N, C-alpha and C positions, 0 to 999 in steps of 0.2 A: 611374270615368273614362268620358268619352263615347266611344262608338264612332264611327268615321268615317261621314260621309254618303256615300252612293253617288254616284259621278260619272257612272255609266252608268245611264240610266233603265231600270227593270225593265219588261219587256214585259208587255202585257196589264193594266197598271195605269193609274190616272188620278190627276191631281193630285200632291200631295207624296208619295203612296205610292210614286211612282217613285223617290224618293230616301231616304225614311225608312220603316223597317219599323214595325210596330205597337208594339213595345217602345220604340223611340226616341221615337215620338210620345207615348206614355203618360208616359215619363220627363220629356219636356219640359213637358207639361201640368202635371205634379205638381211641377215645379221640382227634380227630383232629379238631373238631368243636363243639361249644355249640349249644343248641337249645333254642331259645327265648320262654319263657312260657307265659301262660295267666297271666294277672295282678291280676285278681280276682278269688276266688275259688267259686265253686257252692256247697252250703252247705245245709244240711238237719238239721234244728234245732231239729227236733224230735230225730234223731239219736244222735246228740251231747249230748242232755240231757239224753238220754237213757243209755249211757255208762259212764257218769260222776261218778257214784258210783264205777264202776269197776276201773276206772282210779285213783280215790282217794284211793282205796284199794291197788293198785299197788304202789302208792307213799309211802305207809307205809312199803313197803318191803325194806330190806337192799340193794337190787340190783337196786333200782329205778333210781338213778342218772346215773349209768353205762348204764342201759337200754335206757334211754332217749338220752344219748350222742351217743350211738351206732346207735340208730334209726336215729338220725340226720345225722350221717356220711353216713349211707346206703341210706337215702332219697336223700341227695345231689348228690351222686355219682352213684347210681345204678338204679334209676327210671327216665325214659325219660319224659319230659314235665309233672312233677308231679302234678302241679296245674290243668292243663287242663284234665289230665287223672285220677285225684283222684276219688276214690270210683267206678267209672264206669269201669275202666280198672285195677286198683289195690286197695287194701284196707289193713288196718292194724287192727288186733283184739287185744283187751286187756283182758288178763286172759281168753282166750277162754276155754270153758268147754269140752275139749277133754281129752282122757285118759292119754296122755303124759304130761298133766299139764304144758303147756308153760306159760311164762310170756306175751309174745307178738308174733304175727305171721303176716307176710306180705304175701299176696296172689295175684294172677292174674289168670284170667279165672277160671279153676278148679284146679290150681296148687299152692301148697305151694312154696314160694320162699325163705324165710328167717325166722328163728324162734330163739328166745332167751329163755333160760331156767335158772332157779336158779341152781347153783352148790355150795351148802353150802352158804357161804356169797357172793359168786361171781356169774359169769354168764358163760353159755355155749351157743354157737351159732351153729345152723344147717343150712347149705346152700345147695341148690340143683342146679346142673349145668349139662352140657353135659359131658359124659365120654370122648368123642373124643377130647375134649379140654385139657385132662390131660394124654393122652397116648403118648408115645415117638414117635409114627408113625401115630397119628390121627386115629388109628383103634379103634374098640370096644372091643378089647381083654383085659380082666381084668389083665392078666399077663404082659401087656405092660404099666401098670400105672407108671407114672413118680413119684415114691415115694420120690426120692431125692429132686425134686423140691418142692413137697408139704411140706416136712419137713423144707425146707428153708423159707417157708412163715409164720412161727410162731417163737416165741421167744425161745421155747424149743421143741424138737421133740415129747415129750410125750403129748404136748398140742393139737395134731391133730390126728384124726382117720377118717376113711372113710367107706362107705358102698355102696352097689349097689342096688338101688330100682328097682322095676319092670319097664321094659322098656329097649330096647336095647342100647339107648344112654342116660342113666340116671346115675348120679353120685352124691353121697351125702357126705358132709364133716362135721365133728364135730370139733369145735375149742373151747378149754377151756381157759377162762381167758380174761379179758378186753384187756390187752396188746397184746396178740396174735391175738385176733379178729381184733383189729385196724390194726396190721401189715398185717394180711391176706387181709383185705379189701383194703389196700393201695398198694398191689402188682399189677403192670400194667397187667400182664398176667391174674391174678385172676379177676381183675376188668373187663377186656374184656370178660372173660368167663361168669361172672355174667350178664353183660349187654346183651350179646348174648342170654342167656337163658331167662332173663326177658322179653326182647323185643319179642322173639319168642312166648311167652305165652300171652303177652299183644296184640299181633297181631291176636290171635285166636278168639277174640270177647270179649263180655262183661264179666266183672268179676262176678262170681257166688256168691261171698261173700259180696256183697254190704251191705246187711242188718246188718252185724257185724262190719262195719267200725267205728272205734273210732276216732272222730275228735280231741279229746284232745291229743292223741298220734300223729296224723298226723300233728298237729301244730308244734311239734318238728321236724318232718321229713321235713317240708316245711320252716322252719326258715332259714334265711340267704339267 
């Protein structure tokens, strides 16, 4: 049975450590316990109205329904106590004005977590995680990457590619197509790696991208 989440922030701690002790965080990463979330969301009406035009523009894109469905899957499974931590510890941006032209992007602290792009009429996902979660010996050696496992996480091997961002324990994955993205996000080892990375950055402190949070997108991430 899941223990209750603290409603009073613990003094002298940062990030989600204020609400979740190490045992609760570890249990959530491993999928052995749920975390009771807040009943209500803390909402900024100013921000909600600010990004409605972008959200409506996204809805006119052919990828819109896939994007909303994938965000819902990601929000349910990859973000701890999402209502309590919304905007202050994670955020989602709609059609952010960056050079890579994403459809949506989820951030925490100063870090990109999950991004969806248009790929012709379909979608492509980019997900950042720790390299050591995907090497055969938990090392940081690029040559020890478990490529066979990664290819098993998608519906076709050509749907996945990877890259090594700056940072010794950073790993990026690109996944093409809604079916492969769903499969990828449903793999237990992948889910554990995503949760570890996300929680690590949510523990670093307040989210730097609060001002770009799109509540209309977050509605779908927090549904259900």
